[in-house]
BALOBA-1460 file (C-alpha; in Angstrom, 3 decimals):
// residues 354
<rec num="1" residu="x" x="-0.089" y="0.065" z="0.106"/>
<rec num="2" residu="x" x="1.219" y="3.294" z="-1.250"/>
<rec num="3" residu="x" x="1.122" y="6.310" z="1.519"/>
<rec num="4" residu="x" x="-1.051" y="9.412" z="0.453"/>
<rec num="5" residu="x" x="1.195" y="11.655" z="-1.805"/>
<rec num="6" residu="x" x="2.621" y="14.811" z="0.227"/>
<rec num="7" residu="x" x="2.357" y="18.116" z="-1.757"/>
<rec num="8" residu="x" x="5.689" y="19.101" z="-2.423"/>
<rec num="9" residu="x" x="6.157" y="23.075" z="-2.646"/>
<rec num="10" residu="x" x="9.845" y="24.542" z="-3.801"/>
<rec num="11" residu="x" x="11.329" y="27.644" z="-2.927"/>
<rec num="12" residu="x" x="13.630" y="29.101" z="-5.286"/>
<rec num="13" residu="x" x="16.559" y="28.324" z="-3.514"/>
<rec num="14" residu="x" x="15.634" y="24.778" z="-3.180"/>
<rec num="15" residu="x" x="14.524" y="24.362" z="-6.922"/>
<rec num="16" residu="x" x="18.210" y="25.968" z="-7.934"/>
<rec num="17" residu="x" x="20.030" y="23.571" z="-5.633"/>
<rec num="18" residu="x" x="18.022" y="20.889" z="-7.158"/>
<rec num="19" residu="x" x="18.470" y="21.322" z="-10.782"/>
<rec num="20" residu="x" x="21.981" y="21.687" z="-10.225"/>
<rec num="21" residu="x" x="22.202" y="18.060" z="-8.797"/>
<rec num="22" residu="x" x="20.324" y="16.930" z="-12.044"/>
<rec num="23" residu="x" x="23.161" y="18.831" z="-14.415"/>
<rec num="24" residu="x" x="26.268" y="18.015" z="-12.425"/>
<rec num="25" residu="x" x="28.448" y="15.020" z="-13.715"/>
<rec num="26" residu="x" x="29.514" y="14.162" z="-10.152"/>
<rec num="27" residu="x" x="25.932" y="13.668" z="-8.927"/>
<rec num="28" residu="x" x="25.574" y="9.886" z="-7.733"/>
<rec num="29" residu="x" x="22.773" y="8.131" z="-8.973"/>
<rec num="30" residu="x" x="20.729" y="7.831" z="-5.956"/>
<rec num="31" residu="x" x="21.041" y="11.403" z="-5.343"/>
<rec num="32" residu="x" x="20.009" y="12.328" z="-8.775"/>
<rec num="33" residu="x" x="17.015" y="10.252" z="-8.396"/>
<rec num="34" residu="x" x="15.801" y="11.614" z="-5.336"/>
<rec num="35" residu="x" x="16.393" y="15.127" z="-6.843"/>
<rec num="36" residu="x" x="14.121" y="14.215" z="-10.203"/>
<rec num="37" residu="x" x="11.397" y="12.789" z="-7.637"/>
<rec num="38" residu="x" x="11.181" y="16.068" z="-6.129"/>
<rec num="39" residu="x" x="11.099" y="18.398" z="-8.974"/>
<rec num="40" residu="x" x="8.653" y="16.143" z="-10.807"/>
<rec num="41" residu="x" x="6.637" y="16.197" z="-7.706"/>
<rec num="42" residu="x" x="6.697" y="20.001" z="-7.316"/>
<rec num="43" residu="x" x="5.069" y="20.212" z="-10.564"/>
<rec num="44" residu="x" x="2.095" y="18.279" z="-9.455"/>
<rec num="45" residu="x" x="2.582" y="14.674" z="-10.855"/>
<rec num="46" residu="x" x="1.462" y="11.536" z="-9.541"/>
<rec num="47" residu="x" x="3.743" y="9.228" z="-7.600"/>
<rec num="48" residu="x" x="3.092" y="6.245" z="-9.670"/>
<rec num="49" residu="x" x="4.147" y="8.882" z="-12.706"/>
<rec num="50" residu="x" x="7.163" y="9.808" z="-11.141"/>
<rec num="51" residu="x" x="7.765" y="6.203" z="-9.968"/>
<rec num="52" residu="x" x="7.921" y="5.080" z="-14.005"/>
<rec num="53" residu="x" x="9.640" y="8.488" z="-15.099"/>
<rec num="54" residu="x" x="12.315" y="8.039" z="-12.524"/>
<rec num="55" residu="x" x="12.320" y="4.040" z="-12.667"/>
<rec num="56" residu="x" x="11.809" y="3.545" z="-9.155"/>
<rec num="57" residu="x" x="8.902" y="1.725" z="-6.878"/>
<rec num="58" residu="x" x="6.141" y="4.221" z="-6.129"/>
<rec num="59" residu="x" x="7.070" y="3.514" z="-2.959"/>
<rec num="60" residu="x" x="10.339" y="5.201" z="-3.046"/>
<rec num="61" residu="x" x="8.830" y="7.730" z="-4.685"/>
<rec num="62" residu="x" x="6.625" y="8.109" z="-1.672"/>
<rec num="63" residu="x" x="9.132" y="7.789" z="0.559"/>
<rec num="64" residu="x" x="11.158" y="10.699" z="-0.854"/>
<rec num="65" residu="x" x="8.421" y="13.215" z="-1.012"/>
<rec num="66" residu="x" x="7.585" y="12.504" z="2.703"/>
<rec num="67" residu="x" x="11.019" y="13.242" z="3.713"/>
<rec num="68" residu="x" x="11.609" y="16.161" z="1.765"/>
<rec num="69" residu="x" x="7.963" y="17.748" z="3.094"/>
<rec num="70" residu="x" x="8.792" y="17.254" z="6.407"/>
<rec num="71" residu="x" x="13.186" y="17.957" z="6.613"/>
<rec num="72" residu="x" x="13.363" y="20.167" z="3.046"/>
<rec num="73" residu="x" x="16.878" y="19.389" z="1.394"/>
<rec num="74" residu="x" x="18.686" y="17.667" z="4.639"/>
<rec num="75" residu="x" x="15.875" y="14.892" z="4.167"/>
<rec num="76" residu="x" x="17.113" y="13.978" z="1.016"/>
<rec num="77" residu="x" x="19.990" y="12.672" z="2.604"/>
<rec num="78" residu="x" x="20.835" y="8.956" z="4.140"/>
<rec num="79" residu="x" x="20.108" y="8.885" z="7.593"/>
<rec num="80" residu="x" x="23.431" y="7.489" z="10.157"/>
<rec num="81" residu="x" x="22.840" y="3.952" z="10.641"/>
<rec num="82" residu="x" x="24.550" y="2.034" z="13.642"/>
<rec num="83" residu="x" x="26.142" y="-0.266" z="11.014"/>
<rec num="84" residu="x" x="27.500" y="-3.782" z="12.558"/>
<rec num="85" residu="x" x="29.425" y="-3.059" z="15.885"/>
<rec num="86" residu="x" x="33.251" y="-3.836" z="15.037"/>
<rec num="87" residu="x" x="34.986" y="-6.981" z="16.016"/>
<rec num="88" residu="x" x="38.132" y="-5.368" z="16.851"/>
<rec num="89" residu="x" x="38.432" y="-2.041" z="18.864"/>
<rec num="90" residu="x" x="41.287" y="-0.163" z="20.026"/>
<rec num="91" residu="x" x="42.111" y="-2.393" z="22.559"/>
<rec num="92" residu="x" x="42.884" y="-4.652" z="19.958"/>
<rec num="93" residu="x" x="45.386" y="-2.664" z="18.713"/>
<rec num="94" residu="x" x="47.029" y="-1.654" z="22.027"/>
<rec num="95" residu="x" x="47.236" y="-5.502" z="22.324"/>
<rec num="96" residu="x" x="49.531" y="-5.694" z="19.011"/>
<rec num="97" residu="x" x="51.918" y="-2.856" z="20.122"/>
<rec num="98" residu="x" x="52.314" y="-4.541" z="23.441"/>
<rec num="99" residu="x" x="53.273" y="-7.971" z="21.637"/>
<rec num="100" residu="x" x="55.903" y="-5.905" z="19.233"/>
<rec num="101" residu="x" x="57.780" y="-4.353" z="22.132"/>
<rec num="102" residu="x" x="58.352" y="-8.386" z="23.262"/>
<rec num="103" residu="x" x="60.688" y="-10.363" z="21.635"/>
<rec num="104" residu="x" x="59.454" y="-12.922" z="19.057"/>
<rec num="105" residu="x" x="58.956" y="-16.427" z="19.501"/>
<rec num="106" residu="x" x="62.081" y="-18.736" z="20.190"/>
<rec num="107" residu="x" x="63.879" y="-19.365" z="16.842"/>
<rec num="108" residu="x" x="62.430" y="-16.477" z="14.932"/>
<rec num="109" residu="x" x="64.318" y="-13.372" z="14.155"/>
<rec num="110" residu="x" x="61.799" y="-11.023" z="14.275"/>
<rec num="111" residu="x" x="57.851" y="-10.854" z="14.299"/>
<rec num="112" residu="x" x="55.781" y="-11.390" z="11.317"/>
<rec num="113" residu="x" x="51.751" y="-10.875" z="10.734"/>
<rec num="114" residu="x" x="50.954" y="-14.591" z="10.977"/>
<rec num="115" residu="x" x="53.212" y="-14.843" z="13.628"/>
<rec num="116" residu="x" x="51.612" y="-11.723" z="15.442"/>
<rec num="117" residu="x" x="47.927" y="-13.423" z="14.772"/>
<rec num="118" residu="x" x="48.808" y="-16.809" z="15.888"/>
<rec num="119" residu="x" x="50.092" y="-14.960" z="19.370"/>
<rec num="120" residu="x" x="47.069" y="-13.130" z="19.831"/>
<rec num="121" residu="x" x="45.071" y="-16.247" z="18.991"/>
<rec num="122" residu="x" x="41.626" y="-14.302" z="18.258"/>
<rec num="123" residu="x" x="42.703" y="-11.371" z="15.601"/>
<rec num="124" residu="x" x="43.027" y="-12.055" z="12.040"/>
<rec num="125" residu="x" x="45.655" y="-11.821" z="10.072"/>
<rec num="126" residu="x" x="44.146" y="-9.429" z="7.547"/>
<rec num="127" residu="x" x="43.601" y="-7.116" z="10.638"/>
<rec num="128" residu="x" x="47.038" y="-7.224" z="11.656"/>
<rec num="129" residu="x" x="48.211" y="-6.312" z="8.393"/>
<rec num="130" residu="x" x="46.009" y="-3.413" z="8.094"/>
<rec num="131" residu="x" x="46.858" y="-2.047" z="11.576"/>
<rec num="132" residu="x" x="50.436" y="-2.138" z="10.406"/>
<rec num="133" residu="x" x="50.306" y="-0.302" z="7.236"/>
<rec num="134" residu="x" x="47.940" y="2.191" z="9.062"/>
<rec num="135" residu="x" x="50.445" y="2.966" z="11.641"/>
<rec num="136" residu="x" x="53.572" y="2.602" z="9.110"/>
<rec num="137" residu="x" x="55.196" y="0.044" z="10.700"/>
<rec num="138" residu="x" x="57.511" y="-2.139" z="8.506"/>
<rec num="139" residu="x" x="58.535" y="-5.095" z="10.053"/>
<rec num="140" residu="x" x="60.554" y="-6.513" z="7.256"/>
<rec num="141" residu="x" x="62.836" y="-3.431" z="6.924"/>
<rec num="142" residu="x" x="65.838" y="-3.212" z="8.688"/>
<rec num="143" residu="x" x="67.873" y="-0.411" z="10.272"/>
<rec num="144" residu="x" x="71.644" y="-0.186" z="11.253"/>
<rec num="145" residu="x" x="73.348" y="1.872" z="12.660"/>
<rec num="146" residu="x" x="76.842" y="2.785" z="14.460"/>
<rec num="147" residu="x" x="77.165" y="4.309" z="17.633"/>
<rec num="148" residu="x" x="80.620" y="6.383" z="18.106"/>
<rec num="149" residu="x" x="81.909" y="5.994" z="21.730"/>
<rec num="150" residu="x" x="85.180" y="8.113" z="21.204"/>
<rec num="151" residu="x" x="85.304" y="10.956" z="24.338"/>
<rec num="152" residu="x" x="86.833" y="13.125" z="21.432"/>
<rec num="153" residu="x" x="84.657" y="12.985" z="19.040"/>
<rec num="154" residu="x" x="83.848" y="16.614" z="18.725"/>
<rec num="155" residu="x" x="87.521" y="17.018" z="18.335"/>
<rec num="156" residu="x" x="88.250" y="14.853" z="15.834"/>
<rec num="157" residu="x" x="85.286" y="15.129" z="13.712"/>
<rec num="158" residu="x" x="86.024" y="18.987" z="13.284"/>
<rec num="159" residu="x" x="89.445" y="18.176" z="12.676"/>
<rec num="160" residu="x" x="88.188" y="16.142" z="9.779"/>
<rec num="161" residu="x" x="85.244" y="18.474" z="8.223"/>
<rec num="162" residu="x" x="87.475" y="21.226" z="8.416"/>
<rec num="163" residu="x" x="89.822" y="19.820" z="6.209"/>
<rec num="164" residu="x" x="87.306" y="19.517" z="3.738"/>
<rec num="165" residu="x" x="85.537" y="22.715" z="4.035"/>
<rec num="166" residu="x" x="88.975" y="24.936" z="4.808"/>
<rec num="167" residu="x" x="91.951" y="23.039" z="3.404"/>
<rec num="168" residu="x" x="95.206" y="24.636" z="4.470"/>
<rec num="169" residu="x" x="96.776" y="26.390" z="1.262"/>
<rec num="170" residu="x" x="98.798" y="24.686" z="-0.691"/>
<rec num="171" residu="x" x="98.433" y="21.510" z="0.674"/>
<rec num="172" residu="x" x="97.412" y="18.262" z="-0.927"/>
<rec num="173" residu="x" x="94.507" y="16.483" z="1.690"/>
<rec num="174" residu="x" x="93.728" y="12.675" z="0.629"/>
<rec num="175" residu="x" x="91.439" y="10.275" z="2.242"/>
<rec num="176" residu="x" x="93.068" y="6.728" z="2.255"/>
<rec num="177" residu="x" x="91.637" y="3.561" z="3.350"/>
<rec num="178" residu="x" x="91.625" y="0.008" z="2.215"/>
<rec num="179" residu="x" x="89.236" y="-2.316" z="0.495"/>
<rec num="180" residu="x" x="89.978" y="-5.933" z="1.744"/>
<rec num="181" residu="x" x="89.297" y="-9.121" z="0.088"/>
<rec num="182" residu="x" x="87.880" y="-8.281" z="-2.962"/>
<rec num="183" residu="x" x="87.299" y="-11.618" z="-4.617"/>
<rec num="184" residu="x" x="87.430" y="-12.840" z="-8.011"/>
<rec num="185" residu="x" x="84.493" y="-14.801" z="-9.119"/>
<rec num="186" residu="x" x="83.664" y="-16.271" z="-12.238"/>
<rec num="187" residu="x" x="79.831" y="-16.348" z="-12.784"/>
<rec num="188" residu="x" x="77.997" y="-17.429" z="-15.920"/>
<rec num="189" residu="x" x="76.376" y="-14.188" z="-17.175"/>
<rec num="190" residu="x" x="74.637" y="-13.033" z="-20.129"/>
<rec num="191" residu="x" x="71.049" y="-11.939" z="-21.468"/>
<rec num="192" residu="x" x="67.861" y="-13.704" z="-20.286"/>
<rec num="193" residu="x" x="64.687" y="-13.550" z="-22.939"/>
<rec num="194" residu="x" x="61.785" y="-14.119" z="-21.089"/>
<rec num="195" residu="x" x="58.543" y="-16.152" z="-22.289"/>
<rec num="196" residu="x" x="56.583" y="-12.657" z="-22.769"/>
<rec num="197" residu="x" x="59.504" y="-11.435" z="-24.682"/>
<rec num="198" residu="x" x="61.158" y="-9.019" z="-22.889"/>
<rec num="199" residu="x" x="65.064" y="-9.629" z="-22.420"/>
<rec num="200" residu="x" x="66.973" y="-9.624" z="-18.979"/>
<rec num="201" residu="x" x="70.707" y="-9.215" z="-17.759"/>
<rec num="202" residu="x" x="71.593" y="-11.479" z="-15.425"/>
<rec num="203" residu="x" x="74.151" y="-13.977" z="-13.486"/>
<rec num="204" residu="x" x="74.340" y="-17.539" z="-12.426"/>
<rec num="205" residu="x" x="74.061" y="-18.237" z="-8.786"/>
<rec num="206" residu="x" x="76.695" y="-20.516" z="-8.927"/>
<rec num="207" residu="x" x="79.977" y="-19.431" z="-9.073"/>
<rec num="208" residu="x" x="84.326" y="-20.292" z="-8.770"/>
<rec num="209" residu="x" x="86.508" y="-18.640" z="-6.735"/>
<rec num="210" residu="x" x="89.553" y="-17.769" z="-8.191"/>
<rec num="211" residu="x" x="91.138" y="-15.875" z="-5.246"/>
<rec num="212" residu="x" x="91.478" y="-11.952" z="-3.517"/>
<rec num="213" residu="x" x="92.884" y="-8.683" z="-3.937"/>
<rec num="214" residu="x" x="93.151" y="-5.991" z="-1.586"/>
<rec num="215" residu="x" x="93.006" y="-2.368" z="-2.840"/>
<rec num="216" residu="x" x="94.610" y="1.124" z="-1.420"/>
<rec num="217" residu="x" x="93.119" y="3.788" z="-2.505"/>
<rec num="218" residu="x" x="93.707" y="7.566" z="-2.104"/>
<rec num="219" residu="x" x="91.075" y="9.912" z="-2.990"/>
<rec num="220" residu="x" x="92.498" y="13.620" z="-3.367"/>
<rec num="221" residu="x" x="89.466" y="15.785" z="-2.418"/>
<rec num="222" residu="x" x="90.268" y="18.947" z="-4.240"/>
<rec num="223" residu="x" x="90.105" y="17.009" z="-7.509"/>
<rec num="224" residu="x" x="87.998" y="13.644" z="-6.907"/>
<rec num="225" residu="x" x="90.996" y="11.601" z="-8.660"/>
<rec num="226" residu="x" x="91.934" y="8.272" z="-7.131"/>
<rec num="227" residu="x" x="95.457" y="6.734" z="-6.427"/>
<rec num="228" residu="x" x="95.145" y="2.881" z="-6.144"/>
<rec num="229" residu="x" x="97.727" y="0.023" z="-5.561"/>
<rec num="230" residu="x" x="96.697" y="-3.702" z="-5.306"/>
<rec num="231" residu="x" x="97.970" y="-5.777" z="-2.478"/>
<rec num="232" residu="x" x="97.640" y="-9.543" z="-1.446"/>
<rec num="233" residu="x" x="97.367" y="-8.519" z="2.209"/>
<rec num="234" residu="x" x="96.702" y="-5.368" z="3.857"/>
<rec num="235" residu="x" x="99.551" y="-5.228" z="6.605"/>
<rec num="236" residu="x" x="101.297" y="-1.895" z="8.323"/>
<rec num="237" residu="x" x="103.914" y="-3.192" z="5.829"/>
<rec num="238" residu="x" x="101.643" y="-2.836" z="2.906"/>
<rec num="239" residu="x" x="99.920" y="0.069" z="4.006"/>
<rec num="240" residu="x" x="103.317" y="2.089" z="4.310"/>
<rec num="241" residu="x" x="104.461" y="0.803" z="1.358"/>
<rec num="242" residu="x" x="101.484" y="2.473" z="-0.510"/>
<rec num="243" residu="x" x="102.064" y="5.576" z="1.691"/>
<rec num="244" residu="x" x="105.491" y="5.590" z="0.045"/>
<rec num="245" residu="x" x="103.754" y="5.775" z="-3.422"/>
<rec num="246" residu="x" x="101.369" y="8.384" z="-2.689"/>
<rec num="247" residu="x" x="104.118" y="10.563" z="-1.385"/>
<rec num="248" residu="x" x="106.088" y="9.863" z="-4.208"/>
<rec num="249" residu="x" x="102.980" y="11.261" z="-6.334"/>
<rec num="250" residu="x" x="102.888" y="14.616" z="-4.726"/>
<rec num="251" residu="x" x="106.921" y="15.590" z="-4.141"/>
<rec num="252" residu="x" x="108.076" y="18.733" z="-2.006"/>
<rec num="253" residu="x" x="104.072" y="18.771" z="-0.879"/>
<rec num="254" residu="x" x="102.336" y="19.445" z="2.526"/>
<rec num="255" residu="x" x="100.264" y="16.227" z="2.838"/>
<rec num="256" residu="x" x="96.908" y="15.583" z="5.271"/>
<rec num="257" residu="x" x="96.082" y="12.326" z="5.165"/>
<rec num="258" residu="x" x="92.560" y="11.453" z="6.683"/>
<rec num="259" residu="x" x="92.479" y="7.823" z="8.254"/>
<rec num="260" residu="x" x="89.835" y="5.580" z="10.120"/>
<rec num="261" residu="x" x="91.153" y="4.017" z="13.351"/>
<rec num="262" residu="x" x="92.294" y="0.631" z="11.762"/>
<rec num="263" residu="x" x="95.588" y="-0.570" z="14.156"/>
<rec num="264" residu="x" x="97.329" y="-0.601" z="11.037"/>
<rec num="265" residu="x" x="97.102" y="3.237" z="10.496"/>
<rec num="266" residu="x" x="98.343" y="3.989" z="13.720"/>
<rec num="267" residu="x" x="101.352" y="3.515" z="15.551"/>
<rec num="268" residu="x" x="103.660" y="4.687" z="12.693"/>
<rec num="269" residu="x" x="105.866" y="7.744" z="14.178"/>
<rec num="270" residu="x" x="108.756" y="6.210" z="12.626"/>
<rec num="271" residu="x" x="107.706" y="6.536" z="9.325"/>
<rec num="272" residu="x" x="106.079" y="9.785" z="9.899"/>
<rec num="273" residu="x" x="109.485" y="11.131" z="11.146"/>
<rec num="274" residu="x" x="111.320" y="10.483" z="7.960"/>
<rec num="275" residu="x" x="108.373" y="12.031" z="6.093"/>
<rec num="276" residu="x" x="107.901" y="15.371" z="8.179"/>
<rec num="277" residu="x" x="105.725" y="16.948" z="5.255"/>
<rec num="278" residu="x" x="102.535" y="14.091" z="6.028"/>
<rec num="279" residu="x" x="100.723" y="14.874" z="8.628"/>
<rec num="280" residu="x" x="98.206" y="11.979" z="9.991"/>
<rec num="281" residu="x" x="94.124" y="12.946" z="10.615"/>
<rec num="282" residu="x" x="92.113" y="10.332" z="12.365"/>
<rec num="283" residu="x" x="88.125" y="9.636" z="11.669"/>
<rec num="284" residu="x" x="86.521" y="9.200" z="15.716"/>
<rec num="285" residu="x" x="86.009" y="5.775" z="16.602"/>
<rec num="286" residu="x" x="83.127" y="3.934" z="14.497"/>
<rec num="287" residu="x" x="82.844" y="6.989" z="12.377"/>
<rec num="288" residu="x" x="84.923" y="6.028" z="8.973"/>
<rec num="289" residu="x" x="81.773" y="7.494" z="7.338"/>
<rec num="290" residu="x" x="83.183" y="10.807" z="7.713"/>
<rec num="291" residu="x" x="86.450" y="9.754" z="5.364"/>
<rec num="292" residu="x" x="85.654" y="10.574" z="2.001"/>
<rec num="293" residu="x" x="87.087" y="7.491" z="0.288"/>
<rec num="294" residu="x" x="84.153" y="5.339" z="1.636"/>
<rec num="295" residu="x" x="82.050" y="6.912" z="-0.572"/>
<rec num="296" residu="x" x="83.985" y="6.007" z="-3.809"/>
<rec num="297" residu="x" x="84.028" y="2.504" z="-2.948"/>
<rec num="298" residu="x" x="80.374" y="2.157" z="-2.959"/>
<rec num="299" residu="x" x="81.182" y="3.848" z="-6.600"/>
<rec num="300" residu="x" x="83.123" y="1.177" z="-7.031"/>
<rec num="301" residu="x" x="81.339" y="-1.614" z="-6.124"/>
<rec num="302" residu="x" x="78.269" y="-0.415" z="-7.856"/>
<rec num="303" residu="x" x="79.668" y="0.478" z="-11.420"/>
<rec num="304" residu="x" x="82.712" y="-1.501" z="-11.724"/>
<rec num="305" residu="x" x="82.378" y="-4.975" z="-9.640"/>
<rec num="306" residu="x" x="78.619" y="-5.660" z="-8.818"/>
<rec num="307" residu="x" x="77.483" y="-8.537" z="-11.426"/>
<rec num="308" residu="x" x="81.455" y="-8.409" z="-13.125"/>
<rec num="309" residu="x" x="82.809" y="-12.047" z="-14.009"/>
<rec num="310" residu="x" x="86.481" y="-13.055" z="-13.518"/>
<rec num="311" residu="x" x="88.740" y="-15.867" z="-14.441"/>
<rec num="312" residu="x" x="91.883" y="-14.836" z="-12.369"/>
<rec num="313" residu="x" x="92.983" y="-11.934" z="-9.891"/>
<rec num="314" residu="x" x="94.992" y="-10.910" z="-12.436"/>
<rec num="315" residu="x" x="92.094" y="-9.965" z="-14.752"/>
<rec num="316" residu="x" x="90.246" y="-8.006" z="-11.492"/>
<rec num="317" residu="x" x="93.087" y="-6.086" z="-10.672"/>
<rec num="318" residu="x" x="93.085" y="-4.784" z="-14.720"/>
<rec num="319" residu="x" x="89.322" y="-4.242" z="-14.566"/>
<rec num="320" residu="x" x="89.788" y="-1.900" z="-11.196"/>
<rec num="321" residu="x" x="92.401" y="-0.023" z="-12.814"/>
<rec num="322" residu="x" x="90.958" y="0.477" z="-16.006"/>
<rec num="323" residu="x" x="87.810" y="1.715" z="-13.996"/>
<rec num="324" residu="x" x="89.992" y="4.080" z="-11.954"/>
<rec num="325" residu="x" x="91.486" y="5.515" z="-15.517"/>
<rec num="326" residu="x" x="88.191" y="6.361" z="-16.621"/>
<rec num="327" residu="x" x="86.979" y="7.249" z="-13.541"/>
<rec num="328" residu="x" x="89.825" y="9.669" z="-12.867"/>
<rec num="329" residu="x" x="89.507" y="11.454" z="-16.540"/>
<rec num="330" residu="x" x="86.072" y="12.646" z="-15.566"/>
<rec num="331" residu="x" x="86.468" y="12.926" z="-11.652"/>
<rec num="332" residu="x" x="84.638" y="15.614" z="-9.556"/>
<rec num="333" residu="x" x="85.227" y="16.357" z="-6.185"/>
<rec num="334" residu="x" x="82.535" y="15.351" z="-3.760"/>
<rec num="335" residu="x" x="80.873" y="18.096" z="-1.989"/>
<rec num="336" residu="x" x="80.380" y="18.036" z="1.802"/>
<rec num="337" residu="x" x="76.985" y="19.583" z="2.378"/>
<rec num="338" residu="x" x="75.850" y="17.943" z="5.945"/>
<rec num="339" residu="x" x="75.546" y="21.267" z="8.552"/>
<rec num="340" residu="x" x="76.162" y="19.733" z="11.488"/>
<rec num="341" residu="x" x="77.894" y="16.419" z="12.509"/>
<rec num="342" residu="x" x="77.288" y="15.447" z="16.203"/>
<rec num="343" residu="x" x="77.564" y="12.655" z="18.296"/>
<rec num="344" residu="x" x="74.346" y="11.052" z="19.123"/>
<rec num="345" residu="x" x="73.320" y="8.359" z="21.517"/>
<rec num="346" residu="x" x="70.883" y="5.646" z="20.722"/>
<rec num="347" residu="x" x="70.300" y="4.497" z="24.550"/>
<rec num="348" residu="x" x="66.831" y="5.185" z="25.593"/>
<rec num="349" residu="x" x="65.424" y="6.179" z="22.260"/>
<rec num="350" residu="x" x="63.282" y="4.656" z="19.844"/>
<rec num="351" residu="x" x="64.348" y="3.314" z="16.283"/>
<rec num="352" residu="x" x="62.276" y="5.419" z="14.695"/>
<rec num="353" residu="x" x="64.274" y="8.747" z="16.054"/>
<rec num="354" residu="x" x="67.569" y="7.043" z="14.636"/>
């Protein structure tokens, strides 16, 4: 049974608003139908004729005629509905966070979504993953750090950074270190064509070892060029032999050499006494990242070594030497941009603050 039709009267303002809804391409279909029902009703059309025109049941036309007559434009909006009572609440979220603060089950290195759901017992793994995404918690991502415990951190860091920003006049500043045990690995490699026609470069997981080499390198901060020497070992005698080569490359020049705290870099007073034009500057303990040659080593690894194959150590050494020659032809100095270097303590701080 259809309720008695209610008379619908429109003010000029309401008519303009409803006609605007009908014209707008962004109006949802349900709102468009409600607006047409009210407009047709204001023109005196019957409930059944409006139902045929709009394509709805007569009871739907009657509903919105009554709602508009009683509440105006606001009556055309959906009433708030209580909906289904949520299964998981803020208490569930607190349980997940509390579990993340505890160590994972025995034998596991870290928590995962399924492990959390299993430990909670009454929480679906899909909700666990939604909660982690909502709070931007990535259980797979790992972050590493190295805390310097050097009591003279500030003094040493200022000394090194000062050489980068304002080097002594007419002096050569060099960053020196070694990259030990670079392996000459022989891998099958080439192009692989997939069934969909896409071609990829790759290499076999199988490899054969052909020995290792240690690379000593000195990066000149003013030009970005590199002096390098290969060695079988990284003892003090090899380090000082490389330094002799560096000194020979810059005769009668004052040299400031930045080094990390490797034991072979220290206690070389006899050699320094014989080379008064050379001065060693040491980075703070566990802060070798202040040495710019580490940046060059990462470039060497990424552009020259990763993905390459070698059948002998000599081939590896020749490959590295060729890269250094090509690099030096276009070398650019690294620009120090860090405004503040400080010793930050990690104890008592969350990992998100690192």
